[in-house]
C-alpha positions in Angstrom: 56.0 -9.3 48.2 53.9 -7.9 51.1 53.0 -8.4 54.7 52.8 -12.2 55.2 50.4 -11.8 58.1 47.9 -9.8 55.9 48.5 -12.3 52.9 47.4 -15.2 55.2 44.3 -13.3 56.3 43.5 -12.2 52.8 43.7 -15.8 51.6 41.5 -17.0 54.4 38.9 -14.3 53.9 38.8 -14.9 50.1 38.5 -18.7 50.6 35.6 -18.2 53.1 33.9 -15.7 50.7 34.4 -18.1 47.7 32.7 -21.0 49.6 29.7 -18.8 50.5 29.2 -15.8 48.3 26.1 -14.6 50.3 28.1 -14.5 53.6 27.4 -11.4 55.7 30.4 -9.3 56.5 29.9 -9.9 60.2 29.9 -13.7 59.7 33.0 -13.4 57.5 34.8 -11.7 60.3 33.8 -14.0 63.1 34.2 -17.3 61.2 37.8 -16.4 60.3 38.7 -14.6 63.5 37.6 -17.4 65.8 39.3 -20.1 63.7 42.6 -18.5 62.9 43.0 -17.2 66.4 43.3 -20.9 67.6 46.3 -21.2 65.3 47.7 -17.8 66.6 47.3 -19.1 70.2 49.2 -22.3 69.2 52.0 -20.1 67.9 52.0 -18.2 71.2 52.1 -21.5 73.1 55.1 -22.6 71.0 57.0 -19.3 71.6 56.2 -19.3 75.3 57.3 -23.0 75.5 60.6 -22.2 74.0 61.2 -19.0 76.0 60.2 -20.5 79.3 62.3 -23.6 78.7 65.4 -21.5 77.7 65.2 -19.1 80.7 63.8 -21.3 83.3 64.7 -24.8 82.3 61.1 -26.0 82.3 58.0 -25.2 80.4 55.4 -22.8 82.0 52.1 -24.5 82.5 48.9 -22.6 82.1 47.1 -23.0 85.5 45.0 -20.3 87.0 42.9 -22.6 89.2 39.7 -20.9 88.2 36.8 -23.4 88.3 37.8 -26.8 89.4 41.5 -26.7 90.4 43.7 -29.5 88.9 41.3 -30.7 86.3 41.3 -30.7 82.6 38.4 -28.2 82.5 40.4 -25.8 84.5 43.4 -26.2 82.2 41.2 -25.5 79.1 39.8 -22.4 80.7 43.3 -21.2 81.7 44.7 -21.7 78.2 41.7 -19.9 76.8 42.2 -16.9 79.1 46.0 -16.7 78.7 46.3 -17.6 75.0 43.2 -17.6 73.0 41.6 -14.3 74.2 44.7 -12.3 73.6 45.1 -13.8 70.1 41.5 -12.9 69.3 42.0 -9.4 70.5 45.3 -9.1 68.6 43.8 -10.4 65.4 40.7 -8.3 65.6 42.6 -5.0 66.1 45.3 -5.8 63.5 42.9 -7.1 60.7 39.3 -6.2 61.3 39.2 -2.9 63.2 37.7 -0.1 61.1 37.0 -2.7 58.3 40.8 -3.0 57.5 40.0 -6.5 56.2 38.2 -5.0 53.2 41.3 -3.1 52.2 43.4 -6.2 52.8 41.1 -8.3 50.5 41.5 -5.7 47.8 45.3 -5.5 48.2 45.8 -9.3 48.0 44.3 -11.7 45.6 43.0 -15.1 46.4 45.4 -18.0 46.4 42.5 -20.5 46.9 43.4 -21.2 50.5 47.0 -22.4 49.7 48.7 -19.8 51.8 46.3 -20.2 54.9 46.6 -24.0 54.7 50.3 -23.8 54.5 50.3 -21.5 57.6 48.0 -23.8 59.6 49.9 -27.0 58.9 53.3 -25.3 59.4 52.1 -24.0 62.7 50.7 -27.3 63.9 54.0 -29.0 62.8 56.2 -26.6 64.5 54.2 -26.9 67.7 54.3 -30.7 67.6 58.0 -30.9 66.9 58.7 -28.2 69.6 56.6 -30.2 72.1 58.6 -33.4 71.3 62.0 -31.7 71.4 61.4 -29.8 74.6 60.0 -33.1 76.1 63.1 -34.9 75.2 65.3 -32.1 76.5 63.4 -32.1 79.8 63.5 -35.9 80.2 67.2 -36.1 79.5 68.0 -33.1 81.7 69.4 -30.9 78.8 69.3 -27.2 79.8 69.9 -24.6 77.1 
């Protein structure tokens, strides 16, 4: 088998490279890093949601009151700072630092995007189901 995390990234990198054979290494890195970090941030949000609900009985909300307090813009910036930026940093240093992605691409063959698509849809599904279940628990007063 192998490291599933690396397999997902290798599949994404191979898929991007197969779509555009002339893509520069820098573009290959940033295209994949920025997109898959959104999914990683979604996974962080799911984990934080369950942990905060389990230990505190409610879901932690991401509000820093940075730009315009109590607005959607402020919430988007808060989520970006608390979830997206850490996921970009984590993914960069675990996959791309010192061109590790080139070794990963050699180690794992292309699966034509099947692994990365499964990962994306599974992550989104788990997030949606978790949000619904936690919402039902909160509305009905169930505390874990």
